LUMLUM-66987 format. One line per 8 residues: number of its first residue (from 0); for each residue x negated, y negated, z negated of C-alpha. Coordinates in steps of 0.02 Angstrom, whole numbers. Layout:
LUMLUM-66987
NUM = X/Y/Z ~ ...
This chain:
LUMLUM-66987
0 = -3431/-4767/-911 ~ -3448/-4581/-984 ~ -3573/-4513/-843 ~ -3674/-4682/-882 ~ -3672/-4645/-1066 ~ -3723/-4464/-1036 ~ -3871/-4514/-938 ~ -3924/-4641/-1058
8 = -3928/-4513/-1181 ~ -4021/-4399/-1081 ~ -4162/-4514/-1023 ~ -4221/-4531/-1214 ~ -4282/-4393/-1310 ~ -4247/-4479/-1484 ~ -4045/-4505/-1418 ~ -4058/-4311/-1369
16 = -4124/-4252/-1538 ~ -3993/-4381/-1623 ~ -3846/-4312/-1527 ~ -3901/-4125/-1563 ~ -3924/-4155/-1730 ~ -3744/-4253/-1760 ~ -3664/-4123/-1652 ~ -3722/-3983/-1765
24 = -3682/-4084/-1925 ~ -3510/-4117/-1865 ~ -3466/-3931/-1843 ~ -3547/-3891/-2005 ~ -3472/-4035/-2110 ~ -3310/-4008/-2020 ~ -3305/-3842/-2111 ~ -3379/-3919/-2269
32 = -3232/-4054/-2267 ~ -3096/-3908/-2258 ~ -3191/-3816/-2412 ~ -3191/-3990/-2513 ~ -3000/-4017/-2496 ~ -2984/-3831/-2540 ~ -3088/-3854/-2696 ~ -2981/-3988/-2790
40 = -2827/-3871/-2793 ~ -2933/-3720/-2836 ~ -3014/-3814/-2986 ~ -2836/-3883/-3049 ~ -2789/-3693/-3044 ~ -2947/-3632/-3115 ~ -2928/-3764/-3266 ~ -2763/-3771/-3340
48 = -2810/-3936/-3436 ~ -2861/-4079/-3327 ~ -2950/-4153/-3455 ~ -3082/-4011/-3452 ~ -3083/-4028/-3266 ~ -3117/-4205/-3288 ~ -3264/-4178/-3391 ~ -3334/-4043/-3281
56 = -3339/-4180/-3125 ~ -3422/-4317/-3267 ~ -3549/-4190/-3316 ~ -3589/-4155/-3125 ~ -3599/-4353/-3098 ~ -3695/-4402/-3238 ~ -3824/-4254/-3240 ~ -3850/-4257/-3056
64 = -3933/-4426/-3080 ~ -4100/-4324/-3124 ~ -4114/-4277/-2943 ~ -4142/-4467/-2904 ~ -4297/-4471/-3035 ~ -4422/-4395/-2910 ~ -4510/-4568/-2903 ~ -4451/-4573/-2706
72 = -4578/-4424/-2663 ~ -4443/-4345/-2561 ~ -4423/-4491/-2463 ~ -4584/-4549/-2452 ~ -4648/-4362/-2383 ~ -4507/-4383/-2257 ~ -4576/-4537/-2178 ~ -4751/-4496/-2197
80 = -4716/-4323/-2115 ~ -4627/-4397/-1959 ~ -4780/-4511/-1932 ~ -4889/-4347/-1947 ~ -4787/-4254/-1829 ~ -4779/-4390/-1694 ~ -4978/-4387/-1696 ~ -4973/-4196/-1699
88 = -5102/-4199/-1846 ~ -5074/-4026/-1942 ~ -5206/-4077/-2066 ~ -5087/-4227/-2123 ~ -4923/-4124/-2122 ~ -5019/-3991/-2230 ~ -5096/-4118/-2351 ~ -4929/-4229/-2360
96 = -4830/-4067/-2397 ~ -4943/-3983/-2520 ~ -4975/-4151/-2614 ~ -4781/-4189/-2628 ~ -4730/-4014/-2692 ~ -4886/-4024/-2830 ~ -4812/-4196/-2884 ~ -4643/-4146/-2890
104 = -4676/-3981/-2976 ~ -4767/-4072/-3111 ~ -4617/-4187/-3135 ~ -4486/-4045/-3133 ~ -4589/-3958/-3294 ~ -4609/-4128/-3380 ~ -4416/-4189/-3350 ~ -4346/-4007/-3386
112 = -4451/-3988/-3545 ~ -4398/-4151/-3615 ~ -4218/-4140/-3568 ~ -4200/-3974/-3643 ~ -4271/-4039/-3809 ~ -4172/-4200/-3804 ~ -4014/-4120/-3759 ~ -3997/-4028/-3939
120 = -3990/-4216/-4023 ~ -3857/-4278/-3898 ~ -3668/-4279/-3961 ~ -3597/-4231/-3787 ~ -3426/-4235/-3845 ~ -3437/-4413/-3890 ~ -3526/-4459/-3725 ~ -3404/-4363/-3625
128 = -3259/-4439/-3726 ~ -3200/-4243/-3748 ~ -3107/-4181/-3917 ~ -3212/-4040/-4008 ~ -3043/-3960/-4034 ~ -3030/-3931/-3852 ~ -3226/-3903/-3805 ~ -3322/-3865/-3973
136 = -3486/-3958/-3976 ~ -3586/-3775/-3957 ~ -3500/-3766/-3795 ~ -3536/-3913/-3721 ~ -3719/-3919/-3776 ~ -3723/-3732/-3671 ~ -3624/-3809/-3522 ~ -3744/-3962/-3515
144 = -3900/-3855/-3523 ~ -3840/-3740/-3397 ~ -3801/-3884/-3273 ~ -3948/-3974/-3315 ~ -4065/-3812/-3282 ~ -3987/-3786/-3107 ~ -4016/-3965/-3076 ~ -4173/-3969/-3112
152 = -4213/-3806/-3016 ~ -4134/-3921/-2866 ~ -4254/-4053/-2897 ~ -4406/-3939/-2857 ~ -4323/-3844/-2707 ~ -4232/-3976/-2628 ~ -4391/-4049/-2557 ~ -4349/-3942/-2411
160 = -4223/-4056/-2362 ~ -4350/-4193/-2345 ~ -4462/-4079/-2234 ~ -4297/-4036/-2129 ~ -4242/-4212/-2095 ~ -4434/-4257/-2045 ~ -4415/-4099/-1915 ~ -4261/-4175/-1842
168 = -4167/-4026/-1924 ~ -4039/-4124/-2013 ~ -3891/-4015/-1969 ~ -3990/-3877/-2066 ~ -3976/-3986/-2229 ~ -3776/-3995/-2200 ~ -3767/-3814/-2183 ~ -3856/-3780/-2348
176 = -3728/-3899/-2435 ~ -3594/-3801/-2363 ~ -3661/-3632/-2416 ~ -3671/-3710/-2593 ~ -3490/-3763/-2579 ~ -3415/-3607/-2503 ~ -3512/-3509/-2657 ~ -3432/-3617/-2781
184 = -3249/-3608/-2700 ~ -3241/-3424/-2689 ~ -3312/-3411/-2882 ~ -3153/-3519/-2944 ~ -3053/-3421/-2825 ~ -3091/-3254/-2892 ~ -3156/-3283/-3063 ~ -3038/-3242/-3206
192 = -2952/-3386/-3287 ~ -2979/-3374/-3472 ~ -2983/-3506/-3610 ~ -3054/-3681/-3553 ~ -3213/-3667/-3643 ~ -3235/-3482/-3556 ~ -3198/-3568/-3385 ~ -3319/-3709/-3411
200 = -3453/-3597/-3460 ~ -3431/-3476/-3330 ~ -3431/-3605/-3186 ~ -3584/-3694/-3265 ~ -3684/-3529/-3266 ~ -3643/-3499/-3075 ~ -3672/-3665/-3029 ~ -3865/-3632/-3063
208 = -3848/-3494/-2927 ~ -3734/-3583/-2797 ~ -3843/-3743/-2801 ~ -4009/-3660/-2790 ~ -3998/-3512/-2683 ~ -3966/-3591/-2517 ~ -4106/-3710/-2535 ~ -4218/-3552/-2586
216 = -4178/-3464/-2440 ~ -4208/-3620/-2323 ~ -4378/-3646/-2396 ~ -4410/-3479/-2365 ~ -4363/-3468/-2176 ~ -4442/-3637/-2137 ~ -4597/-3607/-2196 ~ -4614/-3426/-2131
224 = -4563/-3494/-1948 ~ -4559/-3676/-1902 ~ -4721/-3724/-2005 ~ -4819/-3576/-2055 ~ -4980/-3666/-2053 ~ -4902/-3799/-2182 ~ -4858/-3679/-2324 ~ -4899/-3787/-2488
232 = -5063/-3738/-2552 ~ -5160/-3815/-2709 ~ -5331/-3828/-2592 ~ -5233/-3949/-2492 ~ -5175/-4063/-2624 ~ -5273/-4240/-2611 ~ -5276/-4374/-2696 ~ -5258/-4489/-2530
240 = -5107/-4390/-2482 ~ -5021/-4413/-2656 ~ -5048/-4585/-2659 ~ -4990/-4624/-2486 ~ -4825/-4512/-2511 ~ -4796/-4594/-2680 ~ -4823/-4793/-2643 ~ -4706/-4778/-2499
248 = -4598/-4676/-2618 ~ -4595/-4813/-2743 ~ -4488/-4919/-2669 ~ -4366/-4792/-2604 ~ -4368/-4726/-2789 ~ -4311/-4894/-2856 ~ -4167/-4916/-2733 ~ -4118/-4736/-2764
256 = -4110/-4775/-2950 ~ -4005/-4923/-2933 ~ -3889/-4863/-2802 ~ -3870/-4710/-2906 ~ -3823/-4803/-3055 ~ -3694/-4919/-2944 ~ -3624/-4779/-2874 ~ -3637/-4619/-2977
264 = -3573/-4710/-3145 ~ -3402/-4717/-3083 ~ -3335/-4562/-3170 ~ -3438/-4606/-3332 ~ -3351/-4768/-3350 ~ -3169/-4704/-3325 ~ -3199/-4562/-3448 ~ -3283/-4686/-3577
272 = -3165/-4822/-3569 ~ -3020/-4739/-3535 ~ -2979/-4554/-3521 ~ -3068/-4404/-3435 ~ -2893/-4350/-3359 ~ -2904/-4506/-3250 ~ -3066/-4452/-3162 ~ -2953/-4315/-3074
280 = -2834/-4451/-3000 ~ -2992/-4555/-2947 ~ -3071/-4388/-2864 ~ -2908/-4374/-2763 ~ -2911/-4550/-2700 ~ -3102/-4538/-2675 ~ -3095/-4376/-2578 ~ -2976/-4435/-2450
288 = -3037/-4615/-2420 ~ -3224/-4549/-2404 ~ -3170/-4448/-2258 ~ -3208/-4590/-2123 ~ -3359/-4618/-2207 ~ -3423/-4451/-2229 ~ -3402/-4419/-2038 ~ -3485/-4580/-1993
296 = -3631/-4543/-2117 ~ -3650/-4373/-2009 ~ -3694/-4488/-1855 ~ -3821/-4587/-1957 ~ -3907/-4435/-2045 ~ -4036/-4390/-1900 ~ -4049/-4593/-1873 ~ -4175/-4626/-2016
304 = -4316/-4507/-1954 ~ -4286/-4557/-1776 ~ -4311/-4739/-1824 ~ -4457/-4696/-1910 ~ -4525/-4604/-1765 ~ -4478/-4752/-1639 ~ -4561/-4881/-1753 ~ -4731/-4755/-1763
312 = -4710/-4769/-1564 ~ -4668/-4947/-1552 ~ -4517/-4919/-1457 ~ -4419/-5069/-1519 ~ -4310/-5076/-1347 ~ -4226/-4914/-1412 ~ -4218/-4975/-1584 ~ -4119/-5143/-1532
320 = -3990/-5044/-1435 ~ -3958/-4917/-1568 ~ -3936/-5056/-1698 ~ -3797/-5155/-1596 ~ -3732/-4990/-1548 ~ -3703/-4907/-1732 ~ -3636/-5092/-1778 ~ -3497/-5065/-1644
328 = -3457/-4891/-1679 ~ -3457/-4953/-1878 ~ -3296/-5063/-1857 ~ -3205/-4922/-1776 ~ -3246/-4811/-1933 ~ -3196/-4947/-2044 ~ -3029/-4956/-1953 ~ -2998/-4777/-1980
336 = -3007/-4814/-2177 ~ -2848/-4935/-2160 ~ -2750/-4805/-2050 ~ -2757/-4679/-2212 ~ -2651/-4809/-2311 ~ -2487/-4784/-2235 ~ -2492/-4595/-2230 ~ -2559/-4570/-2406
344 = -2427/-4498/-2500 ~ -2386/-4392/-2361 ~ -2555/-4321/-2344 ~ -2578/-4300/-2543 ~ -2394/-4214/-2554 ~ -2468/-4091/-2423 ~ -2624/-4065/-2496 ~ -2604/-4048/-2680
352 = -2416/-3998/-2679 ~ -2351/-3969/-2851 ~ -2509/-4061/-2917 ~ -2484/-4211/-2811 ~ -2507/-4381/-2885 ~ -2388/-4532/-2858 ~ -2475/-4660/-2730 ~ -2532/-4828/-2778
360 = -2548/-4928/-2619 ~ -2645/-5066/-2704 ~ -2765/-4934/-2762 ~ -2775/-4855/-2568 ~ -2817/-5049/-2510 ~ -2947/-5058/-2641 ~ -3012/-4881/-2584 ~ -3001/-4920/-2403
368 = -3099/-5095/-2437 ~ -3238/-5005/-2516 ~ -3241/-4881/-2398 ~ -3281/-5007/-2258 ~ -3419/-5073/-2371 ~ -3504/-4915/-2389 ~ -3485/-4873/-2184 ~ -3572/-5041/-2158
376 = -3703/-5032/-2295 ~ -3745/-4842/-2217 ~ -3792/-4930/-2053 ~ -3887/-5054/-2129 ~ -3987/-4947/-2261 ~ -4012/-4833/-2122 ~ -4109/-4931/-2014 ~ -4196/-5010/-2156
384 = -4256/-4853/-2242 ~ -4324/-4802/-2072 ~ -4421/-4953/-2040 ~ -4489/-4950/-2214 ~ -4438/-5144/-2264 ~ -4320/-5120/-2411 ~ -4378/-5267/-2526 ~ -4203/-5365/-2496
392 = -4109/-5202/-2545 ~ -4227/-5167/-2695 ~ -4170/-5350/-2755 ~ -3989/-5334/-2710 ~ -3965/-5156/-2800 ~ -4058/-5215/-2949 ~ -3954/-5366/-2972 ~ -3799/-5268/-2924
400 = -3831/-5137/-3083 ~ -3833/-5282/-3191 ~ -3666/-5381/-3125 ~ -3562/-5209/-3114 ~ -3603/-5179/-3300 ~ -3545/-5347/-3362 ~ -3404/-5338/-3239 ~ -3338/-5189/-3320
408 = -3379/-5213/-3500 ~ -3279/-5375/-3484 ~ -3158/-5318/-3366 ~ -3097/-5164/-3456 ~ -3053/-5279/-3611 ~ -2935/-5375/-3504 ~ -2863/-5242/-3393 ~ -2853/-5057/-3417
416 = -2842/-4989/-3240 ~ -2980/-4870/-3174 ~ -2967/-4951/-3019 ~ -3085/-5083/-3099 ~ -3249/-4966/-3053 ~ -3193/-4984/-2861 ~ -3181/-5182/-2874 ~ -3348/-5177/-2971
424 = -3422/-5088/-2836 ~ -3364/-5186/-2698 ~ -3411/-5357/-2785 ~ -3593/-5289/-2784 ~ -3620/-5204/-2621 ~ -3529/-5325/-2504 ~ -3640/-5481/-2539 ~ -3784/-5361/-2502
432 = -3722/-5303/-2333 ~ -3714/-5484/-2278 ~ -3889/-5526/-2322 ~ -3965/-5390/-2259 ~ -3881/-5407/-2079 ~ -3950/-5570/-2083 ~ -4132/-5512/-2120 ~ -4108/-5368/-2012
440 = -4053/-5460/-1862 ~ -4200/-5580/-1874 ~ -4336/-5432/-1904 ~ -4274/-5323/-1747 ~ -4257/-5501/-1647 ~ -4416/-5547/-1671 ~ -4485/-5375/-1598 ~ -4551/-5372/-1410
448 = -4421/-5277/-1308 ~ -4446/-5211/-1116
């Protein structure tokens, strides 16, 4: 059976690309997961006050929303660039890359200037539910502006991620994230711990460097080696290329925004309706139960662009086989979510030691169900994004945002447990999985296979 599988993989170039990227991603992400688990205890030591740590997590989760406001240009470039590469059309490649960088550059300037001006008029202590006695409004403004600046630089530089995906170098993207995580971990381990305010300011300032230096170096490397002839130049910026990228990216953008609001508002709702200190407890459960999904997502990372390439080449037989295989493996990953529950307290005790929390098995079950939903959603979403058929996803995510907000506004009046944010996510994403599978099964069945 193993020999048959190896032979099948070697017989198809797309399978080989996916396998190479997946192995590379697993090696890099394995190191990243170790760093991730070391980070929470390190942060707990760096911030003696858990409320301040909760605020840091919340600031990142809220401001990082800005990264999704690229109007889908990154994902539009990713799919269009794959098509140009499949045709070996350097002219198209130069046009798409230069036009995308121009559009993102203009957006970066507009959003950055608007954000920096408006930030002065927003009561950040109220937004993040933190006492001015603990963190002064002046310091909060400074921290928010530093993080915002770091994110806006990412907004521009991370366009290299889309290019790497299109070039089938998805493992390099994981390596970039790993370097950023290592830099942040080293900083919190070595930086002198002072007052909560000083610690917050130092970390926010360092975030600018750690989140952008790896992206900048990757950009220089790729344009100086792999795609020298495609370096962004103003003379290659054309309206038709920009329109092609933007038109496809518009649907991606809307889905990104809706999914972001569903997924990235958890910390905000916990901080706003309950207490920022609960965000730390949420993060502990979330880090553990996101592990199987994270590992599975690694295997899916190169699949999106491979699906786009298969569609361009009309290789529907491969697409059908891949879809069936991913669904089978997905159920194994979902089972791994539930295997965490019996060992949850032991794992947390070994991991956090003196800072260990008392496990609530009901919370663990909720996270396992949610993790399972995300794994299956990842399979369906990867395929439909690669194909470019995202209308159903757009509708379900849009209604999901409305349902989540109504659910939580009513729910928190009845029950004060932060686990409600997880139930709200399950409630809005599980129906999408059912509807999307029905639609995708029908779409793939209609395609001719050999």
